[in-house]
C-alpha positions in Angstrom: 17.9 -3.0 24.6 20.9 -4.9 23.3 19.6 -8.1 21.8 16.8 -9.9 20.0 16.6 -12.3 22.9 15.7 -9.4 25.2 13.3 -8.0 22.6 11.4 -11.3 22.7 11.2 -11.6 26.5 8.0 -9.6 27.1 7.4 -6.1 28.3 10.5 -4.6 30.1 9.2 -3.9 33.6 12.1 -4.6 35.9 13.3 -2.0 35.6 11.1 0.2 33.4 13.1 1.7 30.5 13.8 5.5 30.5 11.2 7.6 28.7 13.0 9.2 25.7 9.9 11.1 24.6 9.7 11.9 20.9 13.0 11.4 19.1 14.5 14.5 17.5 15.6 14.3 13.8 12.9 11.8 12.6 9.5 12.5 11.1 6.5 12.2 13.4 2.9 11.6 12.8 0.6 14.7 12.8 -1.2 15.5 16.0 -4.6 13.7 16.0 -7.8 15.5 17.1 -10.2 12.8 18.2 -12.3 15.2 20.4 -12.8 12.8 23.2 -15.2 13.5 26.1 -13.8 13.3 29.7 -15.3 9.8 30.0 -13.7 8.7 26.7 -10.3 10.1 27.8 -10.6 7.9 31.0 -11.5 4.9 28.8 -8.4 5.5 26.6 -6.2 5.7 29.7 -7.7 2.6 31.3 -7.3 0.6 28.1 -3.7 1.6 27.8 -2.9 0.8 31.5 -4.4 -2.7 31.3 -1.2 -3.9 29.6 0.7 -3.2 32.8 0.7 -4.6 36.4 -0.7 -2.3 39.1 2.7 -1.5 40.6 3.7 0.6 37.6 0.4 2.1 36.7 0.7 5.1 39.0 3.9 6.1 37.3 2.6 5.5 33.7 -0.9 7.0 34.1 0.1 10.7 33.9 2.7 10.0 31.2 0.1 8.3 29.0 -2.5 11.0 29.8 0.0 13.6 28.5 0.6 11.7 25.3 -3.2 11.5 24.7 -3.6 15.3 25.2 -0.5 16.3 23.3 -0.7 13.9 20.3 -4.3 12.5 20.3 -3.2 8.9 20.9 -1.2 6.9 23.5 1.8 5.5 21.6 3.8 4.6 24.8 7.0 6.3 23.8 8.8 4.9 26.9 8.6 1.5 25.5 10.0 2.3 22.0 12.9 -0.2 21.8 16.5 1.2 21.9 17.6 -1.6 19.7 18.1 -0.8 16.0 14.9 -1.8 14.2 15.5 -3.7 11.0 14.9 -7.0 9.3 17.6 -9.2 10.9 18.5 -12.5 9.2 16.0 -15.2 10.1 18.4 -17.3 12.0 19.0 -14.7 14.6 15.4 -14.7 16.0 14.9 -16.8 19.2 11.9 -18.8 18.0 10.6 -22.4 18.0 9.4 -22.2 14.4 10.8 -20.8 11.2 7.3 -19.3 10.4 7.4 -17.2 13.6 11.0 -16.0 12.8 9.9 -15.0 9.3 6.9 -13.0 10.7 9.3 -11.2 13.1 11.6 -10.4 10.2 8.7 -8.8 8.4 7.4 -6.9 11.4 10.8 -5.4 12.1 11.2 -4.4 8.5 7.9 -2.5 8.7 9.2 -0.5 11.6 12.7 0.1 10.3 13.3 3.9 10.2 14.7 3.6 6.7 11.3 2.1 5.7 8.7 3.5 8.0 7.2 6.9 7.5 6.7 7.7 11.2 8.7 4.9 13.0 8.1 6.0 16.6 4.4 6.2 16.1 4.5 2.7 14.4 3.2 4.1 11.1 4.7 2.4 8.0 3.2 4.5 5.2 0.2 6.4 4.1 0.2 8.9 7.0 -1.7 6.6 9.3 -1.0 3.0 8.3 -0.2 1.4 11.7 1.7 -1.8 12.4 0.5 -1.7 16.0 -1.5 0.8 18.0 1.2 1.1 20.7 4.5 -0.2 21.7 3.2 -2.6 24.4 1.5 -4.5 21.6 4.8 -4.8 19.8 6.6 -6.3 22.8 3.8 -8.8 23.5 3.6 -9.9 19.9 7.3 -10.6 19.7 7.1 -12.6 22.9 4.2 -14.7 21.7 6.0 -15.4 18.4 9.1 -16.5 20.2 7.0 -19.0 22.2 4.7 -20.2 19.4 4.8 -23.9 18.2 3.5 -25.5 15.0 0.3 -26.3 16.9 -0.6 -22.8 17.9 -2.0 -19.7 16.1 -1.5 -16.1 17.2 -4.7 -14.0 16.9 -4.4 -10.3 16.4 -7.3 -7.9 16.9 -6.4 -4.5 15.3 -2.9 -4.5 16.7 -3.7 -6.2 19.9 -2.3 -9.7 20.4 -5.3 -11.6 21.9 -3.1 -14.7 22.5 -1.9 -18.0 21.3 -4.6 -20.6 20.6 -4.4 -24.3 19.9 -4.6 -25.2 16.2 -2.9 -27.6 13.7 0.3 -27.5 11.7 -1.8 -27.0 8.5 -3.5 -23.9 10.0 -2.1 -20.4 9.7 0.4 -19.5 12.4 -1.1 -15.9 12.5 -4.5 -14.5 11.8 -4.8 -10.7 11.7 -7.9 -8.5 11.5 -7.7 -4.7 11.4 -10.5 -2.2 11.7 -13.4 -4.7 11.6 -15.9 -2.1 12.8 -19.7 -2.7 12.5 -20.6 -1.1 9.2 -23.1 1.5 10.6 -20.3 2.8 12.9 -17.4 2.7 10.4 -17.3 6.5 9.8 -14.2 8.6 9.8 -15.3 10.5 12.9 -16.0 7.3 14.8 -12.6 5.9 13.7 -10.7 8.8 15.3 -12.4 8.1 18.6 -12.0 4.3 18.4 -8.3 4.6 17.6 -7.7 7.1 20.3 -9.3 4.8 23.0 -7.1 1.9 21.7 -9.7 -0.5 20.4 -9.2 -0.4 16.6 -6.5 0.4 14.1 -6.1 1.5 10.5 -3.6 -1.0 9.0 -3.6 0.5 5.5 -2.9 -2.5 3.4 0.6 -4.0 4.0 1.4 -2.0 7.2 -0.9 -3.9 9.5 -0.3 -7.3 7.7 3.5 -7.0 8.1 4.1 -7.3 4.3 5.4 -3.9 3.3 8.7 -4.0 1.3 9.5 -0.3 1.2 8.7 2.0 -1.7 9.9 -0.5 -4.3 6.3 -1.9 -4.5 4.8 1.3 -5.5 7.7 2.1 -7.8 6.8 -1.0 -9.8 3.1 -0.2 -9.8 3.9 3.4 -11.0 6.2 2.2 -13.7 3.5 -0.1 -15.1 0.9 2.6 -14.8 2.9 5.4 -16.5 4.1 3.0 -19.2 0.5 1.9 -20.0 -0.8 5.5 -19.7 1.7 6.5 -22.4 0.5 3.6 -24.6 -3.2 4.3 -24.0 -3.5 8.1 -23.8 -0.5 9.3 -25.9 -0.2 6.4 -28.3 3.5 6.1 -27.6 5.8 3.4 -26.3 8.8 5.8 -25.8 8.1 8.4 -23.1 11.3 10.4 -23.8 10.5 14.1 -23.5 7.0 13.5 -22.0 6.2 15.3 -18.8 4.5 13.6 -15.8 3.4 15.9 -13.0 2.2 14.7 -9.6 2.6 15.2 -5.9 3.8 13.4 -2.8 7.3 12.1 -1.9 6.3 10.3 1.4 6.2 6.6 2.2 4.4 5.4 -0.9 4.4 8.4 -3.1 8.2 8.7 -2.8 8.3 6.0 -5.5 7.1 8.3 -8.2 10.5 10.0 -8.8 12.3 6.7 -9.3 9.5 5.4 -11.5 9.7 8.4 -13.8 13.4 7.7 -14.4 12.9 4.0 -15.1 10.2 4.7 -17.7 12.4 7.4 -19.3 10.2 10.5 -18.9 10.4 13.8 -17.0 8.8 13.5 -13.6 8.0 16.7 -11.6 6.8 15.9 -8.1 5.7 18.5 -5.6 6.1 17.9 -1.9 5.3 20.3 1.0 7.4 18.5 3.6 11.1 19.3 3.1 12.3 16.4 5.2 10.4 13.9 2.9 11.7 15.6 -0.2 15.3 15.6 1.0 15.1 12.0 2.1 14.3 11.0 -1.5 17.1 13.2 -2.8 19.6 11.7 -0.4 18.5 8.2 -1.4 19.2 9.1 -5.0 15.6 8.7 -6.0 15.2 12.4 -6.8 17.8 13.7 -9.2 17.2 17.4 -8.6 15.3 19.7 -6.1 14.2 23.3 -6.2 11.9 25.5 -4.1 11.5 28.0 -7.0 8.5 27.7 -9.3 10.4 29.8 -11.9 13.4 27.5 -11.9 11.0 24.5 -11.9 9.3 25.6 -15.1 12.6 26.6 -16.7 14.2 23.2 -15.9 11.1 21.4 -17.1 11.2 23.3 -20.5 14.9 22.6 -20.9 14.5 18.8 -20.2 11.5 18.6 -22.5 13.4 20.2 -25.3 16.4 17.9 -24.8 14.3 14.8 -24.1 16.3 14.3 -20.9 15.4 11.7 -18.3 14.7 13.7 -15.1 13.1 13.5 -11.7 12.7 17.0 -10.3 11.3 17.6 -6.8 9.5 20.9 -6.2 9.5 21.9 -2.6 6.1 23.6 -2.5 2.4 22.9 -2.9 1.2 21.1 -6.0 -1.7 23.5 -6.4 0.8 26.3 -7.0 2.5 24.1 -9.6 -0.8 23.2 -11.4 -1.9 26.8 -11.5 1.5 27.9 -12.8 1.2 25.4 -15.6 -2.2 26.9 -16.5 -0.6 30.4 -16.4 2.1 29.2 -18.9 -0.5 27.7 -21.2 -2.7 30.8 -21.1 0.1 33.3 -21.6 2.4 31.4 -24.0 0.1 28.8 -25.6 2.6 26.1 -24.5 1.3 23.0 -22.8 4.2 21.8 -20.6 2.6 18.6 -19.2 1.4 15.4 -20.9 0.4 13.2 -18.0 -0.7 13.9 -14.4 -1.9 12.3 -11.2 -1.8 12.9 -7.5 -0.4 10.7 -4.7 -1.0 12.8 -1.6 -2.6 10.7 1.2 -6.0 12.1 0.3 -7.7 9.1 2.0 -6.8 11.1 5.2 -7.2 14.7 4.0 -7.9 16.5 7.3 -5.2 14.8 9.4 -2.0 15.5 7.5 -2.8 13.6 4.2 -3.3 16.7 2.2 -1.9 20.2 2.9 -3.9 23.3 1.7 -2.2 25.7 -0.7 -3.1 28.7 1.4 -0.7 27.8 4.3 2.9 26.8 4.7 3.7 23.4 6.1 4.3 24.3 9.7 1.4 26.8 9.8 -0.9 24.1 8.4 0.2 21.6 11.0 -0.5 24.1 13.8 -4.0 24.9 12.4 -4.8 21.2 11.9 -4.4 20.7 15.7 -5.9 24.0 17.0 -8.9 24.4 14.7 -9.8 21.3 12.7 -12.9 22.8 11.2 -11.0 25.8 9.8 -8.3 23.5 8.4 -10.9 21.3 6.7 -12.4 24.3 5.0 -9.0 25.3 3.6 -8.3 21.8 2.4 -11.6 21.7 0.5 -11.0 25.1 -1.0 -7.5 23.9 -2.1 -9.0 20.8 -3.6 -11.4 22.9 -5.7 -8.5 25.1 -6.9 -6.4 22.0 -7.8 -9.3 20.5 -9.8 -10.0 23.8 -11.6 -6.4 24.0 -12.8 -6.4 20.3 -13.9 -9.7 20.9 -15.8 -8.2 23.8 -17.7 -5.1 21.7 -18.8 -7.3 18.8 -19.7 -9.0 20.9 -22.4 -5.7 20.4 -24.3 -3.8 17.2 -25.0 -3.2 16.4 -21.3 -4.4 13.3 -19.5 -5.1 13.0 -15.8 -6.0 10.0 -13.7 -6.9 9.3 -10.1 -4.2 7.1 -8.4 -6.6 5.4 -6.0 -5.8 7.7 -3.1 -9.4 9.1 -2.9 -8.3 12.4 -4.6 -11.4 12.6 -6.9 -13.7 11.3 -4.2 -12.6 14.0 -1.7 -12.6 16.6 -4.4 -16.2 15.7 -5.2 -17.1 16.0 -1.5 -15.4 19.4 -1.5 -17.7 20.6 -4.3 -15.0 20.5 -7.1 -16.1 20.1 -10.7 -15.3 16.4 -11.2 -18.8 15.1 -12.2 -19.1 12.8 -15.2 -22.5 13.2 -16.7 -24.6 10.1 -17.0 -22.0 8.1 -15.0 -22.6 5.7 -12.1 -21.3 6.7 -8.7 -17.9 5.1 -9.0 -17.0 7.2 -12.1 -15.8 10.8 -12.2 -14.7 13.2 -14.9 -11.3 11.5 -14.9 -10.8 7.7 -14.6 -9.2 5.9 -11.8 -6.0 4.2 -12.9 -7.8 0.9 -12.5 -10.6 1.8 -14.8 -8.5 2.8 -17.7 -5.0 1.5 -17.1 -4.6 -1.4 -14.6 -8.1 -2.9 -14.7 -7.4 -5.0 -17.8 -4.2 -6.2 -16.2 -6.1 -7.4 -13.2 -8.6 -9.1 -15.5 -5.7 -11.1 -17.0 -4.8 -12.3 -13.5 -1.7 -10.0 -13.2 -1.0 -8.3 -9.9 1.7 -7.3 -7.4 3.3 -10.6 -6.4 6.3 -10.1 -4.1 8.9 -12.1 -2.1 11.4 -11.5 0.8 14.7 -13.4 1.2 14.8 -13.8 5.0 18.6 -14.5 5.0 19.0 -10.8 4.4 21.7 -11.7 1.9 21.6 -9.7 -1.4 23.0 -12.7 -3.2 19.9 -14.7 -2.4 17.8 -11.9 -3.9 20.0 -12.0 -7.0 19.3 -15.8 -7.3 15.5 -15.2 -7.0 15.7 -12.5 -9.7 17.4 -14.9 -12.1 14.9 -17.6 -11.4 11.9 -15.4 -11.8 13.3 -14.0 -15.1 13.9 -17.6 -16.4 10.4 -18.6 -15.5 8.8 -15.7 -17.4 11.1 -16.3 -20.4 10.2 -20.0 -20.5 6.5 -19.1 -20.3 6.9 -16.8 -23.3 8.8 -19.5 -25.2 6.0 -22.0 -24.6 3.5 -19.6 -26.2 1.1 -17.2 -24.5 -1.5 -14.7 -25.9 -0.2 -11.3 -26.9 -1.6 -9.4 -24.0 0.0 -11.8 -21.5 3.3 -11.7 -23.4 3.4 -7.9 -23.2 2.9 -8.1 -19.4 5.6 -10.8 -19.0 8.0 -8.6 -21.1 7.3 -5.5 -19.0 8.1 -7.5 -15.9 11.3 -9.0 -17.2 12.4 -5.4 -18.0 11.3 -4.4 -14.5 13.5 -7.0 -12.8 16.6 -5.8 -14.8 15.8 -2.2 -14.1 15.2 -2.9 -10.4 18.6 -4.4 -10.0 20.3 -1.6 -11.8 18.5 1.2 -9.8 19.1 -0.5 -6.4 15.5 -0.4 -5.3 15.9 -2.4 -2.1 15.1 -0.4 1.0 15.0 -2.5 4.1 14.5 -6.3 3.6 15.9 -8.1 0.6 12.7 -8.0 -1.4 11.4 -7.9 -4.9 8.0 -7.3 -6.6 6.7 -8.1 -10.0 3.3 -8.4 -11.7 2.5 -11.9 -12.6 -0.5 -14.1 -13.3 -1.5 -17.3 -11.7 0.6 -19.5 -13.9 3.7 -17.3 -13.4 3.2 -17.0 -9.6 3.0 -20.7 -9.1 5.9 -21.5 -11.3 8.1 -18.9 -9.6 7.1 -20.2 -6.1 8.0 -23.8 -7.2 11.4 -22.6 -8.6 12.2 -20.8 -5.3 11.2 -23.7 -3.1 13.4 -26.1 -5.1 16.3 -23.7 -5.0 16.0 -23.5 -1.2 15.8 -27.4 -1.0 19.1 -27.6 -3.1 20.9 -24.9 -1.1 21.0 -22.3 -3.9 19.0 -20.0 -1.6 20.3 -20.0 1.9 17.1 -19.4 4.0 13.4 -19.4 3.6 11.6 -17.0 1.3 8.4 -15.3 2.3 5.9 -14.9 -0.6 3.3 -12.2 -0.3 1.6 -9.5 -2.4 0.1 -6.1 -2.1 -3.6 -6.3 -1.0 -4.1 -4.1 -4.1 -4.4 -7.2 -6.3 -6.7 -9.3 -8.5 -8.7 -10.8 -5.6 -7.5 -9.2 -2.4 -9.5 -5.9 -2.4 -13.0 -4.7 -2.8 -12.8 -1.0 -3.3 -15.4 0.7 -5.5 -13.2 3.8 -6.1 -10.1 1.8 -6.9 -9.5 -1.9 -7.3 -13.1 -2.8 -8.3 -14.0 0.6 -9.9 -14.1 -1.1 -13.3 -16.8 -3.6 -12.2 -20.2 -2.3 -13.5 -22.7 -5.0 -12.6 -23.6 -3.2 -9.3 -21.4 -5.3 -7.1 -18.5 -2.8 -6.8 -19.7 -1.9 -3.3 -19.9 -5.6 -2.1 -17.0 -7.1 -0.2 -17.6 -10.9 -0.8 -14.4 -11.3 -2.9 -11.9 -9.9 -0.4 -13.5 -11.8 2.6 -13.6 -15.0 0.6 -10.0 -14.5 -0.4 -8.9 -14.1 3.2 -10.8 -17.3 4.3 -9.7 -19.3 1.3 -6.0 -18.4 1.7 -6.2 -19.5 5.3 -7.3 -23.1 4.7 -5.2 -23.5 1.5 -1.8 -23.1 3.1 -1.0 -19.5 4.0 1.4 -19.0 6.9 -0.5 -15.9 7.9 -3.6 -14.0 6.7 -4.9 -10.5 7.2 -8.3 -8.8 6.6 -8.6 -5.0 6.8 -11.1 -2.2 6.8 -9.6 0.7 4.9 -6.4 0.9 2.8 -5.6 3.1 -0.1 -8.8 5.2 -0.4 -9.4 5.3 3.3 -11.4 4.1 6.3 -14.8 2.7 5.5 -14.2 2.8 1.8 -12.7 -0.6 1.2 -12.2 -4.1 2.6 -9.0 -5.8 1.7 -6.8 -8.7 2.7 -3.4 -10.3 2.3 -1.2 -13.2 3.2 2.3 -14.4 3.9 3.5 -17.8 2.8 6.9 -19.2 4.0 8.7 -21.4 1.5 11.3 -23.6 3.3 12.2 -26.1 0.6 9.9 -28.8 1.8 7.4 -30.7 -0.4 4.6 -29.5 1.9 5.5 -25.8 1.2 5.4 -26.5 -2.5 1.9 -28.0 -2.3 0.7 -25.2 -0.2 2.0 -22.6 -2.7 0.4 -24.4 -5.7 -3.0 -24.6 -3.9 -3.1 -21.2 -2.3 -1.6 -19.1 -5.1 -4.0 -20.6 -7.6 -7.0 -19.7 -5.5 -5.5 -16.3 -4.6 -5.6 -15.3 -8.3 -8.5 -17.3 -9.8 -11.0 -16.0 -7.2 -10.7 -12.4 -8.5 -10.6 -13.4 -12.2 -13.8 -15.5 -11.8 -15.5 -12.5 -10.1 -14.5 -10.2 -12.9 -15.6 -12.8 -15.4 -19.1 -12.9 -13.8 -19.3 -9.1 -13.9 -19.0 -9.3 -17.7 -15.3 -8.6 -18.3 -14.4 -10.4 -21.6 -10.7 -10.7 -20.9 -11.4 -12.3 -17.5 -13.9 -14.7 -19.2 -11.2 -15.9 -21.6 -8.6 -16.3 -18.8 -11.0 -18.3 -16.6 -12.0 -20.6 -19.4 -8.3 -21.3 -20.1 -7.7 -21.9 -16.4 -10.6 -24.4 -16.2 -9.0 -26.3 -19.2 -5.7 -26.5 -17.4 -7.2 -27.4 -14.0 -10.0 -29.9 -14.0 -10.7 -29.2 -10.3 -11.8 -25.7 -11.2 -15.5 -25.3 -12.2 -16.7 -21.7 -12.5 -20.2 -20.4 -13.2 -20.0 -18.5 -16.5 -22.3 -15.6 -17.4 -24.5 -15.6 -20.5 -24.5 -12.4 -22.5 -27.7 -10.3 -22.3 -27.3 -8.4 -25.6 -30.9 -7.3 -26.3 -31.3 -3.9 -24.7 -34.7 -3.5 -26.3 -35.9 -6.7 -24.6 -34.9 -5.2 -21.2 -36.7 -2.0 -21.9 -39.8 -3.8 -23.0 -39.9 -6.0 -19.9 -39.7 -3.0 -17.6 -42.5 -1.0 -19.2 -45.4 -0.3 -16.8 
């Protein structure tokens, strides 16, 4: 396929493209094991073939059946485009609306091999975060977007483009839902079957909403997390000579190495997949690599003594690394690690998200496909060993946190010693990073705000960096409370470091954490710059779903909400709906993301700034709601910082009226009232 025009012309049927099969030299998704019955296999095949006219079905049927049996899913490799997949400048897309062209720009970025974890399986990150379920859906979606007018909305059902429906210019151009399975049937086992038969999809967070910006997003989140962990746990602002040990160098977790360098510590990251490790090394995100535990410990000691800034990739299993650190402590008395976490895709532990220490990488992949039950047993034993080592180190001056990947949840299910006595069911022996580190930041209204310059021109990104920095500096000069000022200062530092460290992978994008006031001011500054020609093309505003209001996740984003509502999803659903009628260009609502299928409801948006007054009004209205919804919810749950922020916001915006909670301080009164 040689052009974007051809890519937007619908499924290529006359003639059918050649079937390249699985590409060599690129990572591929692990084989799935949905355990379909013969009737379910027929259903999967029928569902795949309904995208194609009868005259080609006889040719495609055996091919799709083979994919299902070999890989556990029908990806339709024959229809994987030959054209280079990347975020092309917005003006090159053959569309009737700028909004549609911006969406295409974002979709193709999510599938760029430099960005996507398993590009041929349409997986952007997290091991199973799909953009689409198969390649037919991609072709049809691109065709619909090229046809769409300002009076139509494209509706997406878990990767499937249902069609274009009449709407209004004020309505979203695109509405996405992913994984909206009836709650009683939203189990991991049912998901594997439903995905295999092609009727639902796990969109992670920003994979299925077309808003992923490469690992830069998680670099920033990890920078803030490690910085604040140092302040909270170690009582230091300077992390020189401090050691941070973790695991994972894949789509999201690959950010950890770069984050360690930016904060100035020593990062040691274990990774079982050599291809993933070498990809980060070749990108310059990993400074050094080794497959020797002896060398790893020796290099760690040396860097610690010299207070070097270092990112060291260990090609091996993190359990071996944790157990070696215990051995060094027990034999020499030397604690070689200060901070620790885990970023394996533990939300998907039995399908390639976590590899057991007892097996090598290739051997584990083979067992995963041939004997899933045996593989699960080894994974759970490995989790128990990992937790045992972490528990030993934690008796010293070492601090561990769960990074929201369901590590402690899966460890608990495996029988590991992670219980916290007297705690509620969202708490473990170690906190999630939201509970102890990022939760207060969310309560202040700060979260991962991001933008994409659709021109594809780095100069436009440089202009937006300057504008965002100026906005935050002006806010500080106008006077803000100390907690807000510290966050603004961290993010000004981040923008400067991001430019220096060349963090752009794929589209010309940037992320920073900002509150409601900052987000609105930045959006207005961008829109005015577009209107005056300082930025050459529209800018797409978005955010991670992992934000103040976007996600209800009791083991991550809402793990620090203790009024009993952590398992309720009203906030995320209301956010999706509210963004839709306040001006978002597109909205998405997902089951799953971060901690896994059935564990979370989350949503996101895209908003195209084109320099018009209408775009500015939409940004002001939608961004204000997108933040204040979550702050108000945290206020009602009893968070004092959120209470103060929402009170200030009501003073600034007379249209906002929030129900404020009264304090119930008399515990004795409660006990008396509940006596038989």
